[in-house]
Backbone bond lengths (Angstrom), bond angles and torsions (degrees), N, CA, C in turn:
res aa  C-N    CA-C-N  psi(-1)  N-CA   C-N-CA  omega(-1)  CA-C   N-CA-C  phi
1 X - - - 1.447 - - 1.533 109.13 -
2 X 1.326 116.41 131.33 1.465 120.76 178.97 1.520 109.84 -80.00
3 X 1.321 117.21 147.62 1.471 119.72 176.27 1.528 110.73 -58.50
4 X 1.300 115.86 139.58 1.464 121.21 -175.57 1.525 112.76 -61.95
5 X 1.313 117.88 -36.11 1.467 119.00 -177.83 1.521 111.73 -63.60
6 X 1.333 117.86 -34.15 1.464 119.73 179.75 1.529 111.62 -73.00
7 X 1.316 117.95 -19.57 1.463 122.36 178.71 1.516 113.19 -97.25
8 X 1.306 117.32 -6.84 1.459 121.64 -174.73 1.523 110.75 -78.28
9 X 1.347 116.96 126.08 1.467 118.55 176.96 1.528 111.04 -63.54
10 X 1.305 115.99 146.82 1.462 120.49 179.66 1.523 109.72 -72.31
11 X 1.319 114.74 142.67 1.460 120.87 178.34 1.519 110.37 -98.53
12 X 1.329 115.63 -151.46 1.458 122.26 -179.42 1.522 110.45 -58.41
13 X 1.303 116.27 140.08 1.463 122.77 178.61 1.531 112.84 59.70
14 X 1.340 117.51 23.93 1.453 120.47 177.93 1.513 114.44 72.19
15 X 1.321 117.55 18.15 1.463 121.18 -178.15 1.519 110.92 -86.18
16 X 1.320 116.72 147.44 1.458 121.49 170.90 1.526 106.77 -85.74
17 X 1.308 116.49 123.02 1.466 120.86 179.92 1.523 108.98 -90.21
18 X 1.309 116.21 120.39 1.452 121.73 -178.29 1.528 111.19 -59.72
19 X 1.328 117.46 -37.40 1.461 120.03 -179.60 1.524 110.93 -63.28
20 X 1.328 118.14 -36.36 1.473 121.18 177.40 1.526 110.42 -66.20
21 X 1.332 117.23 -39.70 1.468 120.89 177.94 1.530 110.25 -65.41
22 X 1.299 117.56 -38.85 1.467 121.09 178.58 1.520 109.85 -64.68
23 X 1.334 117.73 -38.85 1.463 120.70 177.64 1.530 111.09 -62.98
24 X 1.329 117.46 -39.97 1.460 120.53 176.65 1.526 110.92 -63.15
25 X 1.314 116.54 -42.78 1.456 121.09 179.53 1.528 110.81 -64.53
26 X 1.326 116.01 -41.02 1.464 121.27 -179.05 1.528 111.46 -61.77
27 X 1.321 117.26 -30.45 1.467 120.60 178.01 1.531 111.10 -68.69
28 X 1.322 118.56 -18.97 1.465 122.31 -177.01 1.521 113.83 -105.58
29 X 1.329 116.53 -28.44 1.463 118.89 -175.75 1.514 109.85 -158.59
30 X 1.333 117.10 159.97 1.464 119.53 175.46 1.525 110.32 -66.20
31 X 1.297 116.24 149.59 1.469 120.67 174.99 1.513 108.56 -125.79
32 X 1.306 115.68 160.43 1.464 121.68 178.44 1.511 108.95 -116.71
33 X 1.300 115.40 152.44 1.463 121.15 177.86 1.525 108.29 -130.77
34 X 1.300 114.66 159.48 1.462 121.03 178.20 1.521 107.82 -122.92
35 X 1.308 116.47 123.11 1.461 120.93 177.25 1.526 108.80 -82.56
36 X 1.320 116.40 111.97 1.462 120.66 -178.08 1.519 110.84 -74.23
37 X 1.312 115.19 141.84 1.458 120.60 176.36 1.521 111.19 -101.26
38 X 1.297 116.32 -17.95 1.461 121.75 -177.75 1.528 110.41 -95.08
39 X 1.297 115.60 175.65 1.456 122.44 177.70 1.526 109.63 -71.59
40 X 1.313 115.58 146.62 1.460 119.59 173.97 1.525 108.55 -130.11
41 X 1.311 115.74 160.97 1.463 121.25 179.80 1.520 109.35 -129.02
42 X 1.304 115.69 149.34 1.463 121.66 175.50 1.517 107.80 -84.26
43 X 1.318 116.67 94.30 1.464 120.23 -178.10 1.522 111.57 -78.42
44 X 1.329 117.01 2.15 1.454 120.75 172.83 1.512 112.15 -80.89
45 X 1.326 116.70 -11.28 1.463 120.49 175.48 1.524 108.71 -108.07
46 X 1.299 116.47 151.62 1.472 120.26 -179.14 1.529 111.16 -60.67
47 X 1.340 116.65 -45.08 1.457 120.14 -178.32 1.533 110.96 -66.32
48 X 1.327 117.56 -42.86 1.461 120.70 178.32 1.515 111.98 -61.68
49 X 1.326 116.43 -40.11 1.468 121.23 177.83 1.529 110.50 -62.45
50 X 1.335 116.45 -44.68 1.467 119.96 179.26 1.530 111.70 -65.56
51 X 1.329 117.06 -42.02 1.463 120.13 178.42 1.527 111.00 -60.09
52 X 1.325 116.31 -44.57 1.465 120.31 -179.81 1.519 110.86 -61.06
53 X 1.317 117.36 -42.52 1.460 120.37 -179.29 1.519 112.00 -69.48
54 X 1.320 117.34 -36.95 1.472 120.32 177.58 1.525 110.06 -63.21
55 X 1.325 116.68 -47.43 1.466 119.57 -179.14 1.524 111.38 -65.58
56 X 1.320 116.52 -36.52 1.467 120.34 176.71 1.531 109.53 -62.09
57 X 1.311 116.80 -47.01 1.459 120.93 -179.57 1.519 112.79 -62.60
58 X 1.323 116.62 -35.98 1.462 120.19 -179.36 1.529 112.33 -73.60
59 X 1.336 117.58 -24.32 1.473 120.94 -178.87 1.520 113.85 -99.70
60 X 1.310 118.02 -19.21 1.464 121.04 -173.44 1.526 110.34 -65.04
61 X 1.344 117.35 131.01 1.476 120.55 -176.50 1.526 114.07 -56.31
62 X 1.323 117.97 -34.95 1.471 120.45 -178.41 1.521 113.00 -84.12
63 X 1.322 117.84 -14.45 1.470 120.68 -174.75 1.521 114.16 -114.54
64 X 1.330 117.09 -20.12 1.464 119.69 -169.44 1.530 114.50 -62.48
65 X 1.321 118.02 -17.90 1.463 119.98 176.75 1.532 111.63 -83.63
66 X 1.321 117.10 -42.15 1.468 121.57 -174.34 1.527 113.56 -89.81
67 X 1.318 117.34 -30.97 1.465 120.18 -172.82 1.531 113.17 -63.39
68 X 1.337 120.28 -43.99 1.473 118.99 177.78 1.536 112.77 -60.39
69 X 1.317 116.49 -35.66 1.467 120.08 177.50 1.520 109.99 -63.76
70 X 1.326 116.00 -42.93 1.458 120.02 177.33 1.528 110.63 -61.54
71 X 1.325 117.90 -43.72 1.463 120.61 -179.38 1.534 111.57 -62.96
72 X 1.329 116.44 -41.60 1.472 120.27 178.21 1.525 109.65 -61.60
73 X 1.320 117.30 -43.90 1.465 121.58 177.96 1.532 110.49 -62.41
74 X 1.305 116.21 -41.96 1.462 120.62 179.32 1.527 111.65 -63.66
75 X 1.324 116.98 -42.76 1.466 120.64 -179.76 1.522 111.69 -65.78
76 X 1.314 117.76 -35.97 1.475 120.79 179.19 1.524 111.17 -68.05
77 X 1.334 116.06 -28.20 1.473 118.89 -177.32 1.524 113.07 -85.25
78 X 1.327 117.39 -6.02 1.481 119.63 179.84 1.503 112.79 -80.71
């Protein structure tokens, strides 16, 4: 069996759409999904990617003390 991504037709802008690959896989075998309870971000968009990284930085144990200070400094300089 060939990997689904290599068989997936290209979508807009020549991108491989993950949902199309999942549909191809579903035609061959059962698939499982996980219903998320937490927030998610669309990291396929620039804004979603930035939001995800900001929230990660604000929650990360090694960064959560310094990162808000950096953001405040950054906002004052804009």
